[in-house]
Backbone as numpy.savetxt, mean C-alpha at the origin, in Angstrom:
# Nx Ny Nz CAx CAy CAz Cx Cy Cz
22.19 -0.96 11.20 21.01 -0.39 11.85 20.16 -1.52 12.41
19.64 -1.28 13.60 18.76 -2.25 14.22 17.30 -1.86 13.99
16.46 -2.86 13.84 15.04 -2.60 13.63 14.45 -1.85 14.82
15.00 -2.06 16.00 14.51 -1.37 17.20 14.70 0.13 17.12
15.55 0.61 16.22 15.76 2.05 16.04 14.61 2.69 15.27
13.70 1.89 14.75 12.58 2.40 13.97 11.28 2.03 14.69
11.19 2.47 15.91 10.08 2.11 16.79 9.52 3.38 17.43
8.27 3.32 17.84 7.65 4.40 18.59 6.44 3.84 19.32
6.02 4.53 20.36 4.88 4.07 21.16 3.60 4.67 20.59
2.59 3.82 20.39 1.32 4.27 19.82 0.16 3.73 20.63
-0.63 4.60 21.25 -1.85 4.13 21.93 -2.81 3.50 20.92
-3.39 2.39 21.30 -4.25 1.66 20.36 -5.44 2.49 19.90
-5.90 3.41 20.74 -7.09 4.18 20.37 -6.81 5.16 19.22
-5.54 5.37 18.84 -5.23 6.26 17.72 -5.22 5.53 16.38
-5.40 4.22 16.39 -5.47 3.46 15.15 -6.87 3.60 14.56
-6.96 4.26 13.42 -8.27 4.55 12.82 -8.97 3.26 12.42
-10.19 3.09 12.90 -10.98 1.90 12.59 -12.00 2.15 11.47
-12.31 3.41 11.24 -13.28 3.78 10.21 -12.73 4.94 9.40
-13.09 5.06 8.14 -12.72 6.26 7.40 -13.55 7.46 7.87
-13.02 8.65 7.65 -13.79 9.85 7.95 -14.96 9.98 6.98
-15.95 10.78 7.35 -17.11 10.93 6.48 -16.73 11.48 5.11
-15.73 12.37 5.10 -15.27 12.96 3.84 -13.80 12.61 3.64
-13.47 12.11 2.47 -12.10 11.67 2.19 -11.06 12.74 2.50
-11.33 13.96 2.07 -10.30 15.00 2.12 -10.32 15.80 3.42
-11.00 15.30 4.45 -11.07 16.04 5.72 -9.99 15.61 6.72
-9.03 14.82 6.27 -7.95 14.37 7.15 -7.04 15.52 7.55
-6.34 15.32 8.66 -5.29 16.24 9.05 -4.02 15.89 8.28
-3.12 16.86 8.18 -1.86 16.65 7.46 -0.73 17.33 8.23
0.21 16.55 8.66 1.41 17.06 9.33 2.45 17.36 8.26
2.85 18.61 8.15 3.81 19.01 7.11 5.19 19.06 7.75
6.10 18.30 7.17 7.46 18.16 7.71 8.44 18.83 6.75
9.18 19.81 7.26 10.17 20.53 6.46 11.55 19.97 6.80
12.10 19.20 5.87 13.35 18.48 6.17 14.52 19.43 6.40
14.70 20.41 5.54 15.86 21.29 5.65 15.82 22.14 6.92
14.62 22.55 7.30 14.48 23.40 8.47 14.35 22.60 9.75
14.10 21.30 9.63 13.98 20.46 10.81 12.79 20.81 11.67
11.67 21.14 11.02 10.47 21.52 11.78 9.25 20.94 11.11
8.11 21.09 11.78 6.85 20.64 11.22 5.73 21.58 11.63
4.60 21.47 10.97 3.43 22.25 11.33 2.18 21.43 11.07
1.15 21.69 11.85 -0.12 20.99 11.72 -0.99 21.69 10.69
-1.36 20.97 9.67 -2.22 21.51 8.62 -3.33 20.51 8.32
-4.08 20.78 7.27 -5.15 19.88 6.82 -4.84 19.40 5.41
-5.30 18.20 5.07 -5.04 17.67 3.74 -5.57 18.61 2.66
-6.66 19.29 2.93 -7.23 20.19 1.93 -6.29 21.34 1.58
-5.23 21.52 2.40 -4.23 22.55 2.10 -3.22 22.07 1.06
-3.23 20.79 0.70 -2.20 20.25 -0.19 -2.02 21.08 -1.46
-3.08 21.47 -2.18 -2.86 22.23 -3.42 -2.06 23.51 -3.21
-2.13 24.11 -2.02 -1.39 25.36 -1.77 0.12 25.12 -1.70
0.53 23.87 -1.56 1.96 23.54 -1.54 2.49 23.19 -2.93
1.61 23.15 -3.93 2.00 22.77 -5.28 2.14 23.99 -6.18
3.02 23.87 -7.19 3.34 25.00 -8.06 3.56 24.51 -9.49
3.53 25.42 -10.47 3.90 25.03 -11.83 5.31 24.42 -11.84
5.46 23.37 -12.61 6.74 22.65 -12.63 6.73 21.42 -11.76
5.70 21.29 -10.90 5.58 20.11 -10.05 4.90 18.97 -10.80
5.21 17.75 -10.40 4.49 16.57 -10.87 4.07 15.76 -9.66
2.77 15.55 -9.53 2.21 14.72 -8.46 2.04 13.30 -9.01
2.68 12.33 -8.37 2.67 10.95 -8.85 1.70 10.13 -8.00
0.75 9.47 -8.66 -0.28 8.69 -7.98 -0.22 7.24 -8.43
-0.37 6.33 -7.48 -0.43 4.90 -7.79 -1.88 4.52 -8.06
-2.16 4.09 -9.29 -3.55 3.83 -9.68 -3.94 2.36 -9.55
-3.17 1.57 -8.78 -3.53 0.17 -8.57 -4.86 0.07 -7.83
-5.63 -0.92 -8.19 -6.96 -1.14 -7.62 -6.94 -2.35 -6.70
-7.55 -2.21 -5.53 -7.58 -3.29 -4.55 -8.57 -4.36 -4.98
-8.14 -5.60 -4.95 -9.01 -6.73 -5.25 -9.78 -7.16 -4.01
-11.01 -7.63 -4.15 -11.70 -8.27 -3.01 -11.09 -9.66 -2.82
-9.88 -9.67 -2.28 -9.01 -10.85 -2.35 -9.03 -11.72 -1.10
-9.86 -11.39 -0.13 -9.98 -12.25 1.06 -11.19 -13.17 0.88
-10.96 -14.46 0.94 -12.01 -15.45 0.72 -12.22 -16.27 2.00
-13.48 -16.54 2.30 -13.83 -17.38 3.43 -14.54 -18.63 2.90
-14.22 -19.77 3.50 -14.84 -21.01 3.07 -14.49 -22.14 4.00
-14.39 -23.33 3.45 -14.01 -24.51 4.24 -13.29 -25.50 3.34
-12.55 -26.40 3.98 -11.90 -27.46 3.22 -12.93 -28.52 2.84
-12.74 -29.09 1.69 -13.64 -30.14 1.24 -13.68 -31.28 2.26
-14.90 -31.62 2.69 -15.06 -32.69 3.66 -14.94 -32.25 5.10
-14.76 -30.96 5.34 -14.64 -30.44 6.70 -15.61 -29.27 6.87
-15.89 -28.92 8.11 -16.82 -27.81 8.39 -16.12 -26.61 8.98
-14.88 -26.76 9.43 -14.18 -25.63 10.02 -13.91 -24.53 9.02
-13.99 -23.29 9.48 -13.82 -22.15 8.59 -12.35 -21.95 8.24
-12.11 -21.53 7.01 -10.77 -21.19 6.55 -10.80 -19.80 5.93
-9.61 -19.20 5.83 -9.47 -17.88 5.22 -8.30 -17.93 4.25
-8.49 -17.40 3.07 -7.45 -17.35 2.05 -7.30 -15.90 1.59
-6.08 -15.38 1.65 -5.79 -14.03 1.15 -4.95 -14.17 -0.11
-5.54 -13.84 -1.24 -4.84 -13.95 -2.51 -3.81 -12.83 -2.64
-2.61 -13.17 -3.08 -1.53 -12.19 -3.22 -1.37 -11.74 -4.66
-1.17 -12.68 -5.58 -1.07 -12.32 -6.99 -1.19 -13.58 -7.83
-1.71 -13.44 -9.05 -1.83 -14.61 -9.93 -0.47 -15.01 -10.47
-0.27 -16.30 -10.67 0.99 -16.80 -11.20 0.78 -17.60 -12.48
-0.40 -17.47 -13.06 -0.70 -18.11 -14.34 -1.43 -17.11 -15.22
-1.26 -17.21 -16.51 -1.83 -16.23 -17.44 -3.35 -16.21 -17.41
-3.98 -17.34 -17.06 -5.44 -17.37 -16.99 -5.98 -16.92 -15.64
-5.08 -16.52 -14.72 -5.43 -16.01 -13.39 -6.20 -17.03 -12.56
-6.04 -18.30 -12.86 -6.70 -19.34 -12.06 -5.77 -19.93 -11.00
-4.50 -19.61 -11.06 -3.54 -20.09 -10.07 -2.90 -18.88 -9.39
-2.92 -18.89 -8.04 -2.50 -17.72 -7.27 -1.54 -18.12 -6.16
-0.68 -17.17 -5.79 0.04 -17.26 -4.54 -0.86 -16.67 -3.47
-0.92 -17.30 -2.29 -1.90 -16.88 -1.28 -1.36 -17.14 0.12
-1.90 -16.41 1.08 -1.70 -16.69 2.50 -2.97 -17.37 3.01
-2.82 -18.30 3.94 -3.98 -19.07 4.39 -4.02 -19.15 5.92
-5.22 -19.31 6.45 -5.44 -19.54 7.88 -6.57 -20.55 8.05
-6.46 -21.52 8.97 -5.29 -21.80 9.80 -4.24 -22.55 8.99
-3.01 -22.06 9.03 -1.96 -22.60 8.20 -1.65 -24.06 8.47
-1.71 -24.46 9.73 -1.30 -25.83 10.06 -2.25 -26.88 9.48
-3.46 -26.48 9.12 -4.44 -27.43 8.59 -4.55 -27.40 7.07
-3.90 -26.46 6.44 -4.06 -26.28 4.98 -2.88 -26.95 4.28
-3.08 -28.18 3.85 -2.00 -29.00 3.31 -2.12 -29.14 1.78
-0.98 -29.41 1.17 -0.96 -29.64 -0.27 -1.91 -30.77 -0.64
-2.73 -30.51 -1.64 -3.72 -31.48 -2.09 -5.11 -31.25 -1.54
-5.24 -30.42 -0.51 -6.55 -30.14 0.08 -7.45 -29.40 -0.92
-8.71 -29.79 -0.95 -9.71 -29.06 -1.72 -10.30 -27.94 -0.89
-10.67 -26.85 -1.54 -11.21 -25.68 -0.87 -12.54 -25.30 -1.52
-13.52 -24.91 -0.71 -14.83 -24.54 -1.24 -15.23 -23.17 -0.69
-15.52 -22.27 -1.62 -15.87 -20.90 -1.25 -17.30 -20.54 -1.64
-17.78 -21.11 -2.71 -19.14 -20.87 -3.21 -19.47 -22.01 -4.18
-20.75 -22.21 -4.50 -21.09 -23.27 -5.46 -20.35 -23.14 -6.79
-19.98 -21.91 -7.16 -19.31 -21.68 -8.43 -17.81 -21.41 -8.28
-17.26 -21.57 -7.08 -15.85 -21.28 -6.88 -15.23 -22.29 -5.92
-14.35 -23.14 -6.47 -13.62 -24.14 -5.69 -12.14 -23.97 -5.94
-11.34 -24.55 -5.06 -9.90 -24.45 -5.22 -9.19 -25.69 -4.73
-7.88 -25.71 -4.96 -7.04 -26.80 -4.50 -5.66 -26.26 -4.18
-5.08 -26.71 -3.08 -3.73 -26.28 -2.72 -2.72 -27.14 -3.47
-1.88 -26.46 -4.27 -0.90 -27.17 -5.08 0.47 -27.27 -4.43
0.77 -26.33 -3.52 2.10 -26.34 -2.94 2.25 -25.30 -1.86
3.43 -25.30 -1.21 3.72 -24.41 -0.09 5.03 -23.69 -0.35
5.08 -22.39 0.00 6.28 -21.59 -0.19 7.15 -21.53 1.05
8.28 -20.81 0.95 9.25 -20.75 2.02 8.70 -20.09 3.29
7.85 -19.09 3.12 7.31 -18.36 4.27 5.90 -18.81 4.63
5.51 -20.00 4.15 4.21 -20.53 4.50 3.11 -20.18 3.54
3.40 -19.36 2.53 2.37 -19.04 1.55 2.05 -20.27 0.71
0.85 -20.34 0.17 0.41 -21.48 -0.60 0.17 -21.11 -2.08
0.26 -22.10 -2.92 -0.17 -21.97 -4.30 -1.56 -22.58 -4.41
-2.53 -21.78 -4.83 -3.93 -22.21 -4.90 -4.41 -22.14 -6.34
-4.99 -23.23 -6.81 -5.58 -23.27 -8.16 -7.10 -23.30 -8.04
-7.76 -22.43 -8.81 -9.21 -22.32 -8.74 -9.91 -23.04 -9.88
-11.14 -23.44 -9.60 -12.05 -23.94 -10.62 -13.33 -23.13 -10.52
-13.78 -22.59 -11.64 -15.00 -21.79 -11.66 -15.58 -21.79 -13.07
-16.90 -21.62 -13.15 -17.55 -21.60 -14.47 -17.71 -20.18 -14.98
-17.04 -19.22 -14.33 -17.13 -17.83 -14.77 -15.76 -17.17 -14.68
-15.67 -15.95 -15.13 -14.43 -15.21 -15.04 -13.99 -15.13 -13.58
-12.73 -15.41 -13.30 -12.27 -15.47 -11.92 -12.45 -14.12 -11.21
-12.23 -13.03 -11.92 -12.37 -11.72 -11.27 -13.84 -11.42 -10.99
-14.74 -11.89 -11.85 -16.17 -11.75 -11.57 -16.54 -12.57 -10.34
-15.97 -13.77 -10.21 -16.24 -14.60 -9.04 -15.73 -13.93 -7.77
-14.54 -13.31 -7.83 -14.01 -12.63 -6.66 -14.88 -11.44 -6.27
-15.39 -10.73 -7.25 -16.27 -9.59 -6.95 -17.53 -10.07 -6.23
-17.97 -11.27 -6.53 -19.20 -11.78 -5.93 -18.99 -12.32 -4.52
-17.90 -13.03 -4.29 -17.74 -13.70 -2.99 -16.56 -13.18 -2.17
-15.66 -12.42 -2.79 -14.49 -11.94 -2.08 -14.81 -10.78 -1.14
-13.93 -10.58 -0.17 -14.05 -9.49 0.79 -12.87 -8.55 0.63
-13.12 -7.27 0.94 -12.03 -6.29 0.91 -11.03 -6.64 2.01
-9.74 -6.74 1.69 -8.74 -7.20 2.67 -8.28 -6.09 3.61
-9.17 -5.69 4.52 -8.76 -4.70 5.51 -7.58 -5.26 6.32
-6.63 -4.40 6.69 -5.48 -4.88 7.47 -5.90 -5.35 8.86
-5.07 -6.19 9.49 -5.46 -6.81 10.76 -5.61 -5.85 11.92
-5.03 -4.65 11.83 -5.19 -3.70 12.94 -6.54 -2.99 12.89
-7.32 -3.19 11.84 -8.71 -2.72 11.82 -9.56 -3.86 12.36
-10.02 -3.70 13.57 -10.64 -4.80 14.33 -12.14 -4.88 14.08
-12.50 -5.07 12.84 -13.91 -5.23 12.49 -13.99 -5.92 11.13
-15.12 -6.54 10.83 -15.30 -7.12 9.48 -15.41 -6.01 8.44
-15.06 -6.32 7.20 -15.26 -5.35 6.14 -16.75 -5.19 5.86
-17.13 -4.03 5.36 -18.52 -3.73 5.05 -18.65 -3.33 3.58
-19.87 -3.18 3.13 -20.10 -2.74 1.75 -19.46 -1.38 1.50
-19.43 -0.52 2.52 -18.85 0.82 2.36 -17.35 0.75 2.09
-16.68 -0.28 2.63 -15.24 -0.39 2.43 -14.88 -0.65 0.97
-15.78 -1.22 0.20 -15.50 -1.47 -1.22 -15.24 -0.17 -1.96
-15.83 0.90 -1.47 -15.61 2.21 -2.10 -14.53 3.00 -1.37
-14.52 2.97 -0.03 -13.62 3.82 0.73 -12.21 3.27 0.83
-12.04 1.94 0.75 -10.69 1.38 0.76 -10.19 1.22 -0.68
-10.44 2.28 -1.44 -10.10 2.32 -2.86 -9.90 3.79 -3.21
-8.85 4.13 -3.91 -8.67 5.52 -4.32 -9.66 5.87 -5.42
-9.95 7.16 -5.57 -10.90 7.58 -6.60 -10.30 7.43 -8.00
-8.97 7.25 -8.08 -8.32 7.11 -9.38 -7.85 5.67 -9.63
-8.28 4.72 -8.80 -7.88 3.32 -8.99 -8.44 2.78 -10.29
-7.59 2.08 -11.06 -8.09 1.51 -12.32 -7.41 0.18 -12.68
-6.18 -0.05 -12.24 -5.46 -1.27 -12.61 -5.56 -2.29 -11.47
-6.42 -3.31 -11.61 -6.64 -4.24 -10.51 -5.40 -5.07 -10.23
-5.18 -5.34 -8.92 -4.04 -6.18 -8.60 -3.50 -6.06 -7.18
-3.96 -5.09 -6.39 -3.41 -4.90 -5.05 -4.21 -5.67 -4.00
-3.52 -6.06 -2.93 -4.19 -6.69 -1.80 -4.18 -5.76 -0.59
-3.74 -4.54 -0.79 -3.85 -3.49 0.23 -3.87 -2.17 -0.52
-4.56 -1.20 0.02 -4.68 0.09 -0.67 -3.38 0.88 -0.58
-3.04 1.63 -1.64 -1.99 2.64 -1.53 -2.57 3.83 -0.75
-2.42 3.79 0.57 -3.31 4.56 1.45 -3.14 6.08 1.37
-1.99 6.57 0.95 -1.85 8.03 0.81 -2.84 8.57 -0.22
-3.22 7.73 -1.17 -4.16 8.16 -2.20 -5.59 8.22 -1.74
-5.90 7.61 -0.58 -7.29 7.55 -0.13 -7.85 8.93 0.21
-6.99 9.91 0.46 -7.47 11.25 0.86 -7.99 12.07 -0.32
-7.58 11.72 -1.53 -7.90 12.54 -2.69 -9.36 12.39 -3.11
-9.93 13.50 -3.55 -11.23 13.52 -4.21 -11.02 14.10 -5.62
-12.04 14.00 -6.44 -11.95 14.60 -7.77 -11.70 16.09 -7.66
-12.31 16.72 -6.65 -12.11 18.15 -6.44 -10.68 18.49 -6.05
-10.08 17.68 -5.18 -8.70 17.91 -4.78 -7.77 17.80 -5.98
-7.99 16.79 -6.80 -7.13 16.59 -7.97 -7.24 17.79 -8.92
-8.44 18.31 -9.08 -8.62 19.47 -9.95 -7.91 20.70 -9.37
-7.96 20.85 -8.05 -7.26 21.96 -7.41 -5.75 21.84 -7.56
-5.24 20.59 -7.53 -3.80 20.37 -7.74 -3.41 20.79 -9.16
-4.25 20.45 -10.13 -3.98 20.87 -11.51 -4.07 22.39 -11.63
-5.05 22.97 -10.97 -5.22 24.42 -11.04 -4.03 25.16 -10.43
-3.34 24.51 -9.48 -2.15 25.10 -8.88 -0.96 25.05 -9.83
-1.11 24.32 -10.93 -0.05 24.24 -11.93 0.66 22.92 -11.98
0.32 22.01 -11.08 1.00 20.71 -11.04 0.44 19.78 -12.12
1.33 19.01 -12.71 0.89 17.92 -13.58 0.71 16.67 -12.74
-0.13 15.75 -13.23 -0.37 14.50 -12.51 0.04 13.34 -13.40
0.84 12.44 -12.83 1.28 11.24 -13.55 0.85 10.02 -12.76
0.27 9.05 -13.46 -0.15 7.81 -12.83 0.88 6.72 -13.07
1.22 6.02 -12.01 2.06 4.82 -12.10 1.27 3.69 -11.47
1.76 2.47 -11.64 1.08 1.32 -11.05 2.08 0.46 -10.30
1.83 0.23 -9.04 2.53 -0.80 -8.28 1.48 -1.58 -7.51
1.40 -2.88 -7.77 0.40 -3.71 -7.11 0.93 -4.12 -5.73
0.24 -3.64 -4.72 0.69 -3.85 -3.34 0.53 -5.31 -2.96
1.61 -5.88 -2.46 1.60 -7.27 -2.02 2.49 -7.46 -0.81
3.11 -8.62 -0.72 3.95 -8.92 0.45 5.12 -7.97 0.59
5.65 -7.46 -0.53 6.78 -6.56 -0.44 6.49 -5.32 0.35
5.24 -4.88 0.38 4.86 -3.69 1.12 4.45 -4.00 2.55
3.64 -5.03 2.76 3.07 -5.19 4.10 3.64 -6.35 4.91
4.52 -7.17 4.35 5.10 -8.26 5.12 6.03 -7.70 6.21
5.92 -8.18 7.45 6.81 -7.70 8.51 8.28 -8.02 8.20
9.17 -7.20 8.76 10.60 -7.47 8.66 10.98 -8.48 9.74
11.73 -9.49 9.38 12.01 -10.60 10.29 13.40 -10.54 10.93
14.34 -9.84 10.30 15.71 -9.79 10.80 15.92 -8.55 11.67
16.62 -8.70 12.79 16.88 -7.57 13.69 17.74 -6.50 13.04
18.68 -6.91 12.20 19.50 -5.95 11.47 18.77 -5.57 10.19
18.49 -4.27 10.07 17.67 -3.81 8.95 18.25 -4.25 7.61
19.57 -4.15 7.46 20.20 -4.45 6.18 20.09 -5.92 5.78
19.80 -6.79 6.71 19.71 -8.21 6.40 18.33 -8.60 5.86
17.39 -7.68 5.89 16.05 -7.96 5.38 15.97 -7.74 3.88
15.16 -8.55 3.23 14.84 -8.36 1.82 13.33 -8.33 1.67
12.88 -7.67 0.61 11.44 -7.56 0.35 11.03 -8.50 -0.77
9.80 -8.97 -0.71 9.24 -9.73 -1.82 9.06 -8.80 -3.02
9.13 -9.36 -4.19 8.95 -8.56 -5.39 7.48 -8.18 -5.56
7.27 -7.02 -6.15 5.93 -6.54 -6.48 5.95 -6.05 -7.93
4.83 -6.23 -8.61 4.73 -5.85 -10.01 4.47 -4.35 -10.15
5.14 -3.72 -11.11 4.94 -2.29 -11.34 4.94 -2.00 -12.83
4.41 -0.85 -13.18 4.42 -0.41 -14.57 4.25 1.09 -14.66
4.95 1.70 -15.60 4.87 3.14 -15.85 4.84 3.34 -17.36
3.88 4.10 -17.84 3.81 4.34 -19.28 4.92 5.30 -19.69
5.37 5.23 -20.96 6.38 6.18 -21.43 5.94 7.63 -21.26
4.64 7.88 -21.46 4.14 9.25 -21.32 4.24 9.73 -19.88
3.88 8.85 -18.93 3.97 9.22 -17.52 5.42 9.47 -17.12
6.33 8.61 -17.60 7.73 8.78 -17.22 8.31 10.06 -17.84
7.85 10.41 -19.01 8.30 11.67 -19.61 7.86 12.86 -18.77
6.61 12.79 -18.27 6.11 13.86 -17.40 6.92 13.93 -16.10
7.18 12.77 -15.51 7.96 12.72 -14.27 9.38 13.24 -14.51
9.98 12.76 -15.60 11.36 13.16 -15.89 11.51 14.64 -16.20
10.47 15.27 -16.73 10.55 16.67 -17.09 10.15 17.63 -15.99
9.72 17.10 -14.85 9.25 17.96 -13.76 10.41 18.60 -13.00
10.18 19.80 -12.50 11.17 20.44 -11.64 11.16 19.82 -10.25
9.99 19.38 -9.82 9.87 18.75 -8.50 8.86 17.62 -8.61
9.22 16.45 -8.08 8.34 15.28 -8.10 7.84 15.03 -6.69
6.50 15.06 -6.54 5.85 14.77 -5.25 5.16 13.43 -5.39
5.65 12.42 -4.69 5.09 11.07 -4.78 4.04 10.89 -3.70
2.85 10.49 -4.10 1.78 10.21 -3.14 1.88 8.75 -2.73
2.49 8.50 -1.59 2.57 7.15 -1.06 3.93 6.49 -1.26
4.26 5.59 -0.34 5.52 4.87 -0.43 5.58 3.99 -1.68
4.43 3.50 -2.14 4.45 2.66 -3.34 4.81 3.49 -4.57
4.35 4.73 -4.63 4.74 5.61 -5.73 6.23 5.93 -5.66
6.72 6.13 -4.44 8.16 6.39 -4.27 8.97 5.21 -4.80
8.60 3.99 -4.40 9.36 2.82 -4.82 9.28 2.61 -6.33
8.13 2.91 -6.91 7.98 2.75 -8.36 8.88 3.73 -9.10
8.80 5.00 -8.73 9.61 6.02 -9.41 11.10 5.73 -9.23
11.50 5.39 -8.02 12.93 5.15 -7.77 13.40 3.85 -8.42
12.51 2.87 -8.58 12.88 1.65 -9.28 13.17 1.94 -10.75
12.31 2.74 -11.38 12.53 3.09 -12.78 13.79 3.94 -12.91
13.98 4.89 -12.01 15.16 5.76 -12.07 16.45 4.96 -11.94
16.41 3.89 -11.14 17.61 3.09 -10.90 17.91 2.11 -12.03
16.83 1.57 -12.64 17.03 0.49 -13.62 16.76 0.90 -15.06
15.99 1.96 -15.26 15.58 2.34 -16.60 14.47 1.48 -17.16
13.96 0.54 -16.36 12.90 -0.36 -16.80 11.53 0.20 -16.41
10.66 0.40 -17.40 9.35 0.99 -17.14 8.34 -0.01 -16.59
8.69 -1.27 -16.55 7.78 -2.28 -16.01 8.55 -3.52 -15.60
7.91 -4.31 -14.75 8.54 -5.54 -14.29 8.23 -5.79 -12.84
9.22 -6.28 -12.12 9.06 -6.55 -10.69 10.17 -5.83 -9.93
9.82 -5.34 -8.76 10.81 -4.65 -7.94 10.80 -5.20 -6.53
11.99 -5.32 -5.95 12.13 -5.65 -4.54 12.93 -4.55 -3.84
12.88 -3.35 -4.39 13.65 -2.23 -3.86 13.30 -1.97 -2.40
14.30 -2.03 -1.53 14.15 -1.77 -0.10 14.88 -0.47 0.19
14.12 0.60 0.37 14.70 1.92 0.61 14.92 2.10 2.11
16.17 2.33 2.49 16.53 2.51 3.90 17.52 3.66 4.01
17.79 4.15 5.24 18.71 5.29 5.39 20.03 5.09 4.65
20.44 6.14 3.96 21.62 6.08 3.11 21.26 5.96 1.64
19.97 5.69 1.34 19.52 5.54 -0.04 19.64 6.88 -0.78
20.10 6.83 -2.02 20.22 8.02 -2.87 18.95 8.17 -3.70
18.08 9.10 -3.30 16.85 9.35 -4.04 17.19 10.09 -5.33
16.91 9.45 -6.45 17.27 10.02 -7.74 16.21 10.96 -8.31
14.92 10.70 -7.97 13.88 11.46 -8.67 12.81 12.03 -7.75
12.56 11.44 -6.62 11.50 11.92 -5.73 12.03 13.06 -4.85
11.30 14.18 -4.86 11.72 15.35 -4.11 10.84 15.63 -2.89
9.63 15.13 -2.89 8.71 15.32 -1.77 7.77 14.13 -1.73
7.16 13.91 -0.57 6.35 12.71 -0.40 5.14 13.00 0.47
3.98 12.51 0.03 2.78 12.48 0.86 2.61 11.04 1.32
2.42 10.82 2.61 2.33 9.45 3.11 1.49 9.40 4.37
0.84 8.28 4.60 0.14 8.07 5.86 1.16 7.71 6.94
0.69 7.59 8.17 1.55 7.15 9.27 1.60 5.63 9.26
2.80 5.09 9.49 3.04 3.66 9.32 3.36 2.95 10.63
3.18 1.63 10.59 3.44 0.81 11.77 4.92 0.86 12.15
5.21 0.71 13.45 6.61 0.64 13.88 7.29 -0.58 13.28
8.61 -0.48 13.12 9.47 -1.61 12.72 9.07 -2.22 11.38
8.61 -1.39 10.45 8.22 -1.87 9.13 9.07 -1.22 8.05
9.08 -1.85 6.88 9.85 -1.29 5.76 9.31 0.07 5.35
8.02 0.32 5.59 7.42 1.61 5.22 7.96 2.72 6.11
8.04 2.47 7.41 8.61 3.49 8.32 10.09 3.67 8.04
10.80 2.60 7.72 12.21 2.72 7.37 12.37 3.61 6.14
11.48 3.46 5.15 11.53 4.31 3.95 11.32 5.78 4.31
10.33 6.05 5.15 10.07 7.43 5.55 11.28 8.01 6.26
11.90 7.21 7.12 13.10 7.68 7.83 14.26 7.91 6.87
14.35 7.12 5.82 15.39 7.32 4.81 15.19 8.65 4.09
13.94 9.04 3.90 13.63 10.26 3.15 13.72 11.51 4.04
13.21 11.42 5.26 13.11 12.59 6.12 14.24 12.68 7.14
14.97 11.59 7.34 15.92 11.52 8.44 15.26 10.83 9.62
15.94 9.86 10.21 15.30 9.03 11.23 14.89 9.85 12.45
15.77 10.66 12.97 15.45 11.40 14.19 14.32 12.39 13.97
14.34 13.11 12.85 13.28 14.07 12.57 11.95 13.36 12.34
11.97 12.27 11.58 10.73 11.54 11.30 10.11 11.00 12.58
10.92 10.39 13.44 10.38 9.82 14.68 9.93 10.90 15.65
10.61 12.05 15.65 10.15 13.17 16.48 8.79 13.66 15.99
8.62 13.72 14.66 7.33 14.12 14.10 6.25 13.11 14.45
6.58 11.84 14.43 5.63 10.80 14.82 5.22 10.97 16.29
6.17 11.27 17.14 5.82 11.48 18.56 4.89 12.68 18.70
5.13 13.73 17.91 4.23 14.89 17.92 2.83 14.48 17.46
2.77 13.66 16.41 1.47 13.21 15.91 0.72 12.42 16.97
1.43 11.61 17.73 0.80 10.87 18.83 0.28 11.83 19.89
1.11 12.80 20.26 0.70 13.77 21.29 -0.51 14.57 20.86
-0.62 14.86 19.55 -1.73 15.66 19.02 -2.90 14.80 18.56
-2.84 13.49 18.87 -3.95 12.56 18.58 -4.31 12.50 17.09
-3.29 12.49 16.26 -3.54 12.19 14.85 -4.09 10.76 14.75
-4.78 10.48 13.66 -5.30 9.15 13.40 -4.28 8.39 12.57
-4.01 7.14 12.92 -2.90 6.40 12.33 -3.37 5.30 11.38
-2.46 4.97 10.45 -2.51 3.85 9.54 -3.52 4.05 8.39
-4.07 3.00 7.85 -4.73 3.05 6.54 -5.84 4.09 6.43
-6.73 4.14 7.40 -7.83 5.09 7.37 -7.50 6.35 8.18
-6.22 6.58 8.44 -5.81 7.68 9.29 -5.43 8.94 8.52
-4.71 9.82 9.22 -4.26 11.10 8.67 -2.97 10.91 7.88
-2.42 12.01 7.41 -1.25 11.90 6.53 -0.17 12.90 6.90
0.96 12.74 6.23 2.12 13.60 6.43 2.67 14.00 5.07
2.97 15.28 4.91 3.60 15.79 3.70 5.04 16.12 4.05
5.98 15.45 3.41 7.40 15.64 3.70 8.02 16.43 2.55
8.48 17.64 2.86 9.02 18.55 1.86 10.55 18.68 2.01
């Protein structure tokens, strides 16, 4: 398969730049795989699609304010550091992406605030850096004070105070992601209660979103691409609920990858680099709620693996024609 087979045309004005005033007011395109059709609905209709015996799986990872702005020691030019994940038990050493990359060399000192300094210890294969911090306070407290919410690059504006709440699901609790599990952004406490009232059980899993989810695919042949590992965890109780369900509805591609990683390996925690592409045998996920994804990405490839490439891309073209809102702060699709 060629990456060009997972492409579609998207007018830039359909890329959502702001969240809607109300989380659950998004539109929802419902895709019926067996019937090869779709219909335009609203996210608030989701509970009407749920029944006793269903299990709704939610990724409860919490987005870190992981984008840091500062300067190199002895220089005045601005730098940007995007933290990916800690690689030391004290969380003072991180894997990170940096800008401008050509100026950020091993040994350089970094200054972000009077109480937060860093140093570049090394460089990875894809240009990522190892950064070690020095601070007189808890590193996560320091990040909350000076870090910025890492809005994706297609949102062409600085992050605001409102994004700290809106680029976070209402059920987020396990800190560690550098991008939101965006299918979860539509839920409110009221929606979750309506899902329970419809008879569905809810199971929380954790996958910390990192390079494995949002890094572009570099090889033209889809099968030649590999994903970076991402950390995940599922409690025995949650897996028992998932395993006992008649139908599993995963909210988001990260929930899909978590559930299918456990189903494939039997491991309730660890790291996964599972790359789901057409031909994949879904062992446990029966339905999926997902936002609309960028062309030529592993996320769109996953959706095509689940719904069928031709049907999924036809539905995407319909969404474009009907002016759905795309990507992180956009509308969603329910694939049944």
